[in-house]
VOZAKOL-185956 format. One record per residue (C-alpha): x, y, z; residue number from 1. Coordinates in steps of 0.25 Angstrom, whole numbers, plus 2048, in hexadecimal, padded with zeros to 3 digits. Layout:
<rs>
<r xx="X" yy="Y" zz="Z" i="NUM"/>
...
</rs>
This chain:
<rs>
<r xx="847" yy="824" zz="7F0" i="1"/>
<r xx="838" yy="827" zz="7EE" i="2"/>
<r xx="835" yy="825" zz="7E0" i="3"/>
<r xx="824" yy="821" zz="7E0" i="4"/>
<r xx="81D" yy="82D" zz="7DB" i="5"/>
<r xx="810" yy="82F" zz="7E4" i="6"/>
<r xx="809" yy="82D" zz="7D7" i="7"/>
<r xx="80E" yy="81F" zz="7D6" i="8"/>
<r xx="80C" yy="81C" zz="7E5" i="9"/>
<r xx="7FF" yy="81F" zz="7E3" i="10"/>
<r xx="7FE" yy="816" zz="7D7" i="11"/>
<r xx="804" yy="80B" zz="7DF" i="12"/>
<r xx="7FB" yy="80F" zz="7EB" i="13"/>
<r xx="7EF" yy="80C" zz="7E3" i="14"/>
<r xx="7F4" yy="7FF" zz="7DE" i="15"/>
<r xx="7FA" yy="7F9" zz="7EA" i="16"/>
<r xx="7EC" yy="7FC" zz="7F2" i="17"/>
<r xx="7E5" yy="7F4" zz="7E8" i="18"/>
<r xx="7F0" yy="7E9" zz="7E8" i="19"/>
<r xx="7F0" yy="7E8" zz="7F7" i="20"/>
<r xx="7E0" yy="7E7" zz="7F8" i="21"/>
<r xx="7E0" yy="7DC" zz="7ED" i="22"/>
<r xx="7ED" yy="7D5" zz="7F2" i="23"/>
<r xx="7E6" yy="7CB" zz="7F9" i="24"/>
<r xx="7E0" yy="7C6" zz="7EC" i="25"/>
<r xx="7EB" yy="7C9" zz="7E2" i="26"/>
<r xx="7F6" yy="7C1" zz="7EC" i="27"/>
<r xx="7EC" yy="7B7" zz="7F2" i="28"/>
<r xx="7EA" yy="7B9" zz="800" i="29"/>
<r xx="7DC" yy="7BE" zz="801" i="30"/>
<r xx="7D7" yy="7B4" zz="80A" i="31"/>
<r xx="7E0" yy="7B8" zz="816" i="32"/>
<r xx="7DB" yy="7C3" zz="81F" i="33"/>
<r xx="7E6" yy="7CD" zz="823" i="34"/>
<r xx="7ED" yy="7C9" zz="818" i="35"/>
<r xx="7E2" yy="7CE" zz="80F" i="36"/>
<r xx="7DC" yy="7DA" zz="816" i="37"/>
<r xx="7EB" yy="7E0" zz="819" i="38"/>
<r xx="7EE" yy="7E3" zz="80A" i="39"/>
<r xx="7E0" yy="7E7" zz="806" i="40"/>
<r xx="7DF" yy="7F1" zz="813" i="41"/>
<r xx="7EC" yy="7F7" zz="810" i="42"/>
<r xx="7EA" yy="7F8" zz="801" i="43"/>
<r xx="7DB" yy="7FF" zz="804" i="44"/>
<r xx="7E2" yy="809" zz="80D" i="45"/>
<r xx="7ED" yy="80C" zz="804" i="46"/>
<r xx="7E1" yy="80D" zz="7F8" i="47"/>
<r xx="7DB" yy="818" zz="802" i="48"/>
<r xx="7E7" yy="820" zz="807" i="49"/>
<r xx="7EB" yy="820" zz="7F8" i="50"/>
<r xx="7DF" yy="827" zz="7F4" i="51"/>
<r xx="7E1" yy="833" zz="7FF" i="52"/>
<r xx="7F0" yy="835" zz="7FD" i="53"/>
<r xx="7F6" yy="842" zz="7F7" i="54"/>
<r xx="7FC" yy="83D" zz="7EA" i="55"/>
<r xx="7F9" yy="83B" zz="7DB" i="56"/>
<r xx="7EE" yy="830" zz="7DD" i="57"/>
<r xx="7E9" yy="833" zz="7EA" i="58"/>
<r xx="7DA" yy="837" zz="7E9" i="59"/>
<r xx="7D8" yy="83F" zz="7F6" i="60"/>
<r xx="7E6" yy="845" zz="7F8" i="61"/>
<r xx="7E6" yy="846" zz="807" i="62"/>
<r xx="7F2" yy="83C" zz="80C" i="63"/>
<r xx="800" yy="841" zz="80A" i="64"/>
<r xx="809" yy="837" zz="801" i="65"/>
<r xx="812" yy="835" zz="80E" i="66"/>
<r xx="806" yy="831" zz="817" i="67"/>
<r xx="802" yy="828" zz="80B" i="68"/>
<r xx="810" yy="821" zz="80A" i="69"/>
<r xx="811" yy="820" zz="819" i="70"/>
<r xx="803" yy="818" zz="819" i="71"/>
<r xx="809" yy="811" zz="80D" i="72"/>
<r xx="815" yy="80B" zz="815" i="73"/>
<r xx="80C" yy="808" zz="820" i="74"/>
<r xx="804" yy="800" zz="818" i="75"/>
<r xx="810" yy="7F9" zz="812" i="76"/>
<r xx="816" yy="7F6" zz="81E" i="77"/>
<r xx="808" yy="7F0" zz="824" i="78"/>
<r xx="805" yy="7E7" zz="817" i="79"/>
<r xx="813" yy="7E2" zz="817" i="80"/>
<r xx="814" yy="7DF" zz="826" i="81"/>
<r xx="805" yy="7DA" zz="825" i="82"/>
<r xx="808" yy="7CA" zz="823" i="83"/>
<r xx="810" yy="7CA" zz="830" i="84"/>
<r xx="807" yy="7D4" zz="838" i="85"/>
<r xx="7FA" yy="7CC" zz="834" i="86"/>
<r xx="7FF" yy="7BF" zz="835" i="87"/>
<r xx="7FD" yy="7BA" zz="826" i="88"/>
<r xx="80C" yy="7B9" zz="823" i="89"/>
<r xx="80C" yy="7AA" zz="820" i="90"/>
<r xx="800" yy="7AC" zz="817" i="91"/>
<r xx="804" yy="7B8" zz="80E" i="92"/>
<r xx="80E" yy="7C2" zz="810" i="93"/>
<r xx="815" yy="7C6" zz="802" i="94"/>
<r xx="80B" yy="7D0" zz="7FD" i="95"/>
<r xx="809" yy="7D8" zz="80A" i="96"/>
<r xx="818" yy="7D9" zz="80B" i="97"/>
<r xx="81B" yy="7DD" zz="7FC" i="98"/>
<r xx="80F" yy="7E6" zz="7FB" i="99"/>
<r xx="812" yy="7EC" zz="809" i="100"/>
<r xx="821" yy="7EE" zz="806" i="101"/>
<r xx="81D" yy="7F4" zz="7F7" i="102"/>
<r xx="813" yy="7FF" zz="800" i="103"/>
<r xx="820" yy="802" zz="80A" i="104"/>
<r xx="82A" yy="803" zz="7FD" i="105"/>
<r xx="820" yy="80B" zz="7F4" i="106"/>
<r xx="81E" yy="815" zz="7FF" i="107"/>
<r xx="82C" yy="818" zz="802" i="108"/>
<r xx="830" yy="819" zz="7F3" i="109"/>
<r xx="824" yy="823" zz="7F0" i="110"/>
<r xx="824" yy="833" zz="7F0" i="111"/>
<r xx="81F" yy="83B" zz="7FC" i="112"/>
<r xx="818" yy="844" zz="7F3" i="113"/>
<r xx="812" yy="845" zz="7E4" i="114"/>
<r xx="81C" yy="84A" zz="7DA" i="115"/>
<r xx="818" yy="858" zz="7D5" i="116"/>
<r xx="814" yy="85A" zz="7C8" i="117"/>
</rs>
């Protein structure tokens, strides 16, 4: 069941993008290389592709919402798996796993087109 509108999803995109960028400092793992850079890179990418998405909060409406949602799912998978993919699971894994799963679930729960007014 898809109950998140694209407008709400857009708000989540910008919020989660910034959260991913600041998460190393917020959760105290900023001194680790891959653990730090993976969420920062994925957060920055999310902000960029959100700006280009064809939904209410997109600035340059080029990217279709279904493609945006696919990028969110792929980003969530990489983020959730990153502690094991990049070998830092023994140092930190929970923030990456939780935020990655959140990205995936939010993408699956989001409508694939903006609502008509």
